[in-house]
C-alpha positions in Angstrom: 1.5 -10.6 11.3 0.7 -7.8 13.7 -1.2 -4.9 12.2 0.6 -2.6 14.8 3.6 -2.8 12.6 1.9 -1.1 9.6 2.9 1.5 8.6 6.4 1.7 9.9 6.9 4.8 12.2 9.4 6.5 9.8 7.0 6.1 7.0 4.2 7.6 9.1 6.1 10.8 9.8 7.1 11.1 6.1 3.5 10.5 5.1 2.4 13.4 7.4 5.2 15.7 6.4 5.7 15.0 2.7 2.8 13.0 1.4 2.0 9.7 -0.3 4.7 9.5 -2.9 7.6 10.0 -0.5 6.0 7.6 2.0 5.7 4.9 -0.7 9.4 5.5 -1.6 10.4 5.1 2.0 8.5 1.8 2.2 10.1 0.6 -1.0 13.6 1.6 0.2 13.2 -0.1 3.6 11.5 -3.3 2.4 13.0 -6.7 3.1 12.7 -7.5 -0.7 13.4 -5.3 -3.7 10.4 -3.1 -4.6 9.9 -1.4 -7.9 7.9 1.8 -7.5 5.9 3.5 -10.2 4.0 6.3 -8.7 2.2 9.3 -10.2 1.0 10.9 -7.0 2.4 14.4 -6.6 -0.7 15.9 -4.9 -1.8 15.5 -1.3 -4.9 13.5 -0.6 -7.1 13.4 2.5 -5.1 12.0 5.4 -7.3 9.0 5.8 -6.9 8.1 2.1 -3.1 8.4 2.2 -3.0 6.3 5.5 -5.2 3.6 4.0 -3.0 3.4 0.9 0.2 3.2 2.9 -1.3 0.5 5.2 -2.2 -1.6 2.2 1.2 -1.2 0.6 3.1 -1.9 3.8 1.0 -5.0 4.5 1.2 -6.3 1.0 5.0 -6.0 0.9 5.4 -7.5 4.3 3.2 -10.4 3.3 5.1 -10.9 0.0 8.4 -11.1 1.8 6.9 -13.6 4.2 5.7 -15.7 1.3 9.2 -15.9 -0.2 8.7 -13.3 -2.9 11.9 -12.1 -4.7 10.4 -8.7 -5.5 7.2 -6.6 -5.4 6.0 -3.9 -7.8 4.0 -1.0 -6.5 2.0 1.4 -8.7 0.0 4.5 -7.6 -2.0 6.9 -9.6 -4.8 9.4 -9.2 -7.4 9.3 -12.0 -11.0 10.3 -12.3 -11.2 11.3 -8.6 -9.9 8.0 -7.4 -6.5 7.0 -5.9 -5.5 3.6 -7.3 -2.7 1.7 -5.7 -1.5 -1.9 -6.6 1.1 -4.3 -5.3 2.1 -7.3 -7.3 4.8 -9.9 -6.3 6.2 -13.3 -7.3 5.7 -15.1 -4.1 3.4 -18.0 -3.2 -0.4 -17.3 -2.6 -1.3 -14.7 0.0 -0.9 -16.0 3.5 -2.7 -13.6 5.8 -6.1 -12.0 6.1 -6.3 -8.4 5.0 -9.3 -7.6 7.1 -7.9 -4.5 8.7 -7.0 -3.1 5.3 -10.4 -4.1 3.9 -12.2 -2.4 6.8 -10.2 0.9 6.3 -10.7 1.0 2.6 -14.4 0.1 2.9 -14.9 2.9 5.4 -13.8 5.3 2.7 -16.2 3.8 0.1 -13.2 2.3 -1.6 -12.6 -1.1 -3.1 -9.9 -3.6 -2.1 -9.2 -6.5 -4.5 -7.0 -9.3 -3.2 -5.6 -12.1 -5.4 -2.9 -14.6 -4.6 0.0 -12.4 -5.7 -1.7 -9.1 -6.5 -3.6 -6.6 -4.3 -5.1 -3.3 -5.2 -7.2 -0.5 -3.8 -9.3 2.2 -5.4 -10.3 5.0 -3.0 -12.4 8.0 -3.9 -10.6 11.2 -3.1 -12.0 14.0 -5.2 
């Protein structure tokens, strides 16, 4: 999996212009598998926070599809000064390293949790 493919260019421009919610909707709509999106993120967040969240979601969905998942479920919410984003799927265990995502999230004092079919980030954003 090439990290150069995350996030997709159309999603990047939507992220810049419209924010995290519309960017996540674009990822869900263009995914190779059905994606259920439950997002409660109407506000704008720092650009690096939004980019890290989109990178994680794009990577998790792409990995899920590659592992034979039939669906993915994405949640996003802002609570207590932290953006929390999760992706769950029904595929086999995670197949790739999420080092680039971990590095980005860690640089923002965030937390990345990776389990076989679930991934989540918590990123402080005020």
